[in-house]
Every structure is written in structure tokens, then in C-alpha cells.
C-alpha positions as a printed NumPy array, in Angstrom:
array([[  0.   ,   0.   ,   0.   ],
       [  2.427,   2.662,  -1.174],
       [  1.616,   6.058,  -2.598],
       [  2.925,   6.996,  -6.018],
       [  5.309,   9.893,  -6.477],
       [  6.502,  11.153,  -9.85 ],
       [  5.123,   8.103, -11.624],
       [  2.068,   6.827, -13.453],
       [  0.959,   3.226, -13.694],
       [ -1.577,   2.239, -16.327],
       [ -2.473,  -0.728, -14.137],
       [ -4.209,   1.682, -11.761],
       [ -6.705,   2.55 , -14.494],
       [ -9.719,   0.357, -15.122],
       [-10.891,   2.332, -18.14 ],
       [ -9.551,   4.603, -20.845],
       [-11.538,   7.499, -19.425],
       [-10.011,   7.082, -15.975],
       [ -6.548,   6.764, -17.498],
       [ -7.045,   9.971, -19.456],
       [ -8.171,  11.808, -16.315],
       [ -5.16 ,  10.576, -14.377],
       [ -2.73 ,  11.622, -17.115],
       [ -4.437,  14.99 , -17.372],
       [ -4.1  ,  15.638, -13.635],
       [ -0.457,  14.637, -13.634],
       [  0.237,  16.762, -16.716],
       [ -1.333,  19.771, -15.001],
       [  0.761,  19.144, -11.885],
       [  3.972,  18.85 , -13.914],
       [  3.095,  22.052, -15.786],
       [  2.434,  23.939, -12.553],
       [  5.725,  22.676, -11.125],
       [  7.623,  24.219, -14.045],
       [ 11.376,  23.694, -13.889],
       [ 11.356,  22.731, -10.236],
       [ 12.653,  19.273,  -9.328],
       [ 10.223,  18.899,  -6.43 ],
       [  8.132,  15.769,  -6.019],
       [  4.602,  15.284,  -7.262],
       [  2.289,  13.244,  -5.037],
       [ -0.632,  11.334,  -6.559],
       [ -3.066,  10.147,  -3.927],
       [ -6.664,   9.08 ,  -3.416],
       [ -8.702,  11.415,  -1.204],
       [-11.484,   9.671,   0.707],
       [-13.066,  13.046,   1.492],
       [-12.984,  14.208,  -2.117],
       [-13.725,  10.674,  -3.387],
       [-11.222,  10.91 ,  -6.217],
       [ -7.524,  10.806,  -7.047],
       [ -5.67 ,  14.096,  -6.811],
       [ -2.204,  15.173,  -7.976],
       [ -0.372,  17.447,  -5.538],
       [  2.41 ,  19.537,  -7.025],
       [  3.924,  20.903,  -3.817],
       [  4.789,  19.686,  -0.35 ],
       [  2.427,  22.133,   1.347],
       [ -0.499,  20.954,  -0.809],
       [  0.196,  17.324,   0.091],
       [  0.622,  18.289,   3.745],
       [ -2.773,  19.99 ,   3.618],
       [ -4.289,  16.856,   2.073],
       [ -3.06 ,  14.753,   5.008],
       [ -4.268,  17.389,   7.476],
       [ -7.753,  17.475,   5.925],
       [ -8.076,  13.698,   5.631],
       [ -7.278,  13.375,   9.343],
       [ -9.585,  16.223,  10.459],
       [-12.675,  14.723,  12.076],
       [-14.816,  17.817,  11.479],
       [-14.242,  17.829,   7.702],
       [-17.031,  16.116,   5.788],
       [-16.017,  16.904,   2.231],
       [-13.225,  18.707,   0.403],
       [-12.726,  20.145,  -3.085],
       [ -9.028,  20.661,  -3.821],
       [ -9.73 ,  22.303,  -7.182],
       [-12.227,  25.08 ,  -6.359],
       [-11.011,  27.456,  -9.078],
       [-14.256,  27.522, -11.067],
       [-16.374,  28.15 ,  -7.958],
       [-14.132,  31.002,  -6.853],
       [-14.088,  32.567, -10.318],
       [-17.871,  32.399, -10.669],
       [-18.359,  34.039,  -7.282],
       [-15.701,  36.773,  -7.11 ],
       [-13.762,  36.747, -10.391],
       [-10.31 ,  35.502, -11.345],
       [ -8.298,  37.745,  -9.013],
       [ -8.694,  35.388,  -6.035],
       [ -8.512,  32.043,  -7.865],
       [ -4.88 ,  31.327,  -6.967],
       [ -5.474,  32.416,  -3.384],
       [ -8.023,  29.7  ,  -2.51 ],
       [ -6.447,  26.242,  -2.253],
       [ -9.478,  24.236,  -1.142],
       [-13.189,  24.419,  -0.415],
       [-14.171,  22.488,   2.697],
       [-17.523,  21.42 ,   4.117],
       [-17.389,  20.962,   7.886],
       [-19.678,  19.068,  10.225],
       [-21.74 ,  22.111,  11.229],
       [-22.545,  22.677,   7.509],
       [-20.243,  25.71 ,   7.202],
       [-18.365,  26.101,   3.944],
       [-14.734,  27.197,   4.26 ],
       [-12.509,  28.621,   1.543],
       [ -9.008,  27.861,   2.781],
       [ -5.694,  29.399,   1.85 ],
       [ -2.524,  27.538,   2.866],
       [  0.853,  29.251,   3.171],
       [  3.991,  29.468,   5.296],
       [  3.949,  31.569,   8.46 ],
       [  6.139,  34.294,   6.949],
       [  3.456,  34.991,   4.345],
       [  0.497,  35.378,   6.683],
       [  0.604,  39.183,   6.829],
       [ -0.016,  39.601,   3.093],
       [ -2.471,  36.686,   3.199],
       [ -4.559,  38.391,   5.876],
       [ -4.853,  41.48 ,   3.703],
       [ -6.196,  39.344,   0.863],
       [ -8.47 ,  37.539,   3.313],
       [-10.073,  40.815,   4.429],
       [-10.652,  41.93 ,   0.828],
       [-12.198,  38.626,  -0.125],
       [-14.446,  38.405,   2.933],
       [-15.874,  41.871,   2.159],
       [-16.543,  40.845,  -1.43 ],
       [-18.296,  37.668,  -0.339],
       [-20.518,  39.494,   2.138],
       [-21.738,  41.764,  -0.627],
       [-22.412,  39.227,  -3.352],
       [-24.799,  36.353,  -3.932],
       [-23.123,  33.011,  -4.35 ],
       [-23.87 ,  31.13 ,  -7.608],
       [-26.744,  28.63 ,  -7.491],
       [-27.763,  29.83 ,  -4.034],
       [-24.715,  28.26 ,  -2.374],
       [-23.943,  29.378,   1.202],
       [-21.432,  32.203,   1.641],
       [-18.09 ,  30.64 ,   2.566],
       [-15.885,  31.634,   5.455],
       [-12.322,  32.471,   4.414],
       [ -9.601,  30.819,   6.472],
       [ -5.799,  30.871,   6.491],
       [ -3.854,  27.788,   7.547],
       [ -0.069,  27.851,   7.761],
       [  2.533,  25.164,   7.216],
       [  3.407,  25.503,  10.881],
       [ -0.242,  25.086,  11.965],
       [ -0.495,  21.8  ,  10.108],
       [  2.709,  20.481,  11.683],
       [  1.693,  21.32 ,  15.244],
       [  1.159,  17.552,  15.67 ],
       [  3.782,  16.066,  13.321],
       [  3.055,  12.451,  14.26 ],
       [ -0.514,  12.919,  13.047],
       [  0.76 ,  13.849,   9.59 ],
       [  3.329,  11.053,   9.423],
       [  0.787,   8.431,  10.476],
       [ -1.888,   9.631,   8.112],
       [  0.515,   9.243,   5.225],
       [  0.323,   5.515,   6.005],
       [ -3.419,   5.555,   6.686],
       [ -4.078,   7.223,   3.315],
       [ -2.618,   4.177,   1.574],
       [ -5.048,   1.888,   3.401],
       [ -8.003,   4.101,   2.482],
       [ -6.888,   4.168,  -1.158],
       [ -6.611,   0.376,  -1.277],
       [-10.172,  -0.021,   0.013],
       [-11.77 ,   2.714,  -2.058],
       [-14.06 ,   0.377,  -4.028],
       [-15.463,  -1.515,  -1.023],
       [-18.6  ,  -0.498,   0.884],
       [-17.334,  -2.093,   4.154],
       [-20.565,  -1.49 ,   6.074],
       [-20.489,  -4.981,   7.563],
       [-16.816,  -4.669,   8.461],
       [-17.415,  -1.346,  10.214],
       [-20.246,  -2.9  ,  12.225],
       [-18.032,  -5.824,  13.249],
       [-15.259,  -3.44 ,  14.286],
       [-17.768,  -1.388,  16.312],
       [-19.028,  -4.536,  18.049],
       [-15.445,  -5.575,  18.902],
       [-14.656,  -2.196,  20.435],
       [-17.931,  -2.151,  22.372],
       [-17.185,  -5.545,  23.859],
       [-13.514,  -4.936,  24.71 ],
       [-13.591,  -1.134,  25.192],
       [-10.074,  -0.891,  23.781],
       [ -8.442,  -2.868,  20.962],
       [ -5.147,  -2.866,  19.119],
       [ -4.91 ,  -2.635,  15.349],
       [ -3.726,  -6.242,  15.118],
       [ -6.946,  -7.331,  16.837],
       [ -8.99 ,  -5.425,  14.268],
       [ -7.198,  -7.234,  11.45 ],
       [ -7.819, -10.47 ,  13.353],
       [-11.525, -10.16 ,  12.563],
       [-10.647, -11.293,   9.061],
       [ -8.174, -13.977,  10.073],
       [ -8.197, -16.947,   7.72 ],
       [ -9.745, -14.944,   4.887],
       [ -8.382, -12.695,   2.187],
       [-10.33 ,  -9.761,   3.659],
       [ -8.325,  -9.015,   6.809],
       [ -6.928,  -5.751,   5.365],
       [-10.467,  -4.506,   4.769],
       [-11.063,  -4.414,   8.523],
       [ -8.13 ,  -2.035,   8.741],
       [ -9.694,   0.175,   6.086],
       [-13.015,  -0.022,   7.925],
       [-11.648,   1.32 ,  11.191],
       [ -9.793,   4.128,   9.426],
       [-13.001,   5.184,   7.688],
       [-14.706,   5.315,  11.061],
       [-11.756,   7.251,  12.49 ],
       [-12.15 ,   9.858,   9.738],
       [-15.587,  10.583,  11.172],
       [-14.195,  10.785,  14.716],
       [-15.928,   7.591,  15.842],
       [-13.183,   6.404,  18.223],
       [-10.381,   7.613,  20.452],
       [ -6.878,   6.508,  19.505],
       [ -3.185,   7.214,  20.018],
       [ -2.85 ,   7.455,  16.246],
       [ -1.899,  11.135,  16.497],
       [  0.619,  10.69 ,  19.302],
       [  2.858,   7.691,  18.562],
       [  4.066,   5.976,  15.372],
       [  1.419,   3.823,  13.704],
       [  1.943,   0.098,  14.268],
       [  0.077,  -3.121,  14.942],
       [ -0.067,  -1.987,  18.581],
       [ -1.891,   1.275,  17.792],
       [ -5.021,   1.261,  19.933],
       [ -8.614,   2.336,  19.357],
       [-11.246,   2.753,  22.056],
       [-14.716,   4.033,  22.731],
       [-15.007,   7.741,  23.245],
       [-15.832,   8.872,  26.76 ],
       [-19.557,   9.405,  27.144],
       [-20.453,   7.209,  24.146],
       [-23.259,   4.705,  24.57 ]])
């Protein structure tokens, strides 16, 4: 379960259309990178429900941050058309993602390094004024503009490192519903209160579906269903998951 960087495998495509889309995304990422020799990350986003090419480290860091944020329901990492339709082209490059959070708020997020926040806040103020005085296309809710820095996202570095591994599991299980597996995992945690990752995989022992139980618990974790030390210590077979305090 490894992510791809600077490479394209036709085996990952099940149709010509999908293959074309993948090549198009990678071509766009290479074009945006220009003459830089930086890496390009190609990863499946469970919260966007599609593959995305990330042309910079900060964009990939933001992907891992969003995927591991329990309050994020949905993300659009290519919101350019929405931004242009609402406020024109001048702010297109400023908005890196559109995010739907659990309380139904829509957030337009800009990501940058800490030394660029002063100029970013000026742009944020301009954009927020524009949004308050315009009607969003198709009656969409007015978004809240937010700035997130590289340093903010690395406040818990182990979270980011672990979710790089978790993202591979989620990508591998993208085509499986896993409702039954999630219910079995929930029953195991209810009965034992606290389980290790190896015990979760043990639910599929003797079958070729043991990895799917791992995917199932990570999907539930994305919704904040359990407590875990996943953000505090390196991910391993001993990583634990438990019921949240106050849960029934």
C-alpha cells in the first residue's frame, strides 16, 4: 500500500476514461511545477472521493491534514471555477481548497507558510468583504475564508506522518462499501472497550479480507468515531482504538 510519487501506472486505471483523467491531472501538476525538481504526489482522497495530484509539499501536507480532520465532511481541492464564478479571477490562486465541515459551514481555505500570513490576511479581508456583498452562484452558502499555515499543520507532526500511512489503506479499500466490516469493528470495540490494530485485522483472520477491517476502522476514524493514540505515537500493529468517553 504505497503512494505513487513522480510516476504513473496504467495498471491503476480500469478504463480509458479514468486513465485519461489521471494523465491529465499529472500533466497539469507537472506544468504547474515548471522547472522545479520537487516531487509530485498522486493520492486518493477519501473526502474528495477521487484521485488528486499534488504539485507541492504544502499541498500534500494539507491533504493529510484534511483527511485526518474529524470535522471535515467533504473537500474540493480544485475550487477554481467556484471562486471565479463568485468573485472573479483575481482570487482564484489564493483559494487552495473548499471544505464542508460538520456544522454545515463552507470554508474557503488558503494555505501558506507563516512568513506569508501578513499579506495573506490582507487578501483575506478583501475577499471576505466581497463575499458578504455578493450572492453566491446557485444559491450556495457564503463561505468563510480561512488561512492555515505550514506551521499550523505540523503542530502535531506524528498525526501527519501516520496519516501518510493511513491514506494508503483508504486508497486500497476505495471500491469496497465495508458497512459490515465497520459494524463488526464497532461490536469488537464495544465488547472490549479498547483494541489494538492487530486485533482489528484479526476479525478477518483466515480470509483474504483481513486488510479490509483495517480500512473499515480508518473510515470510522475519519468521522471521529473512536479515540486513539494514532496522532501521538508511530502507527503500528499496537496502535489502539477505544470508545469515546460518554459514548453509549
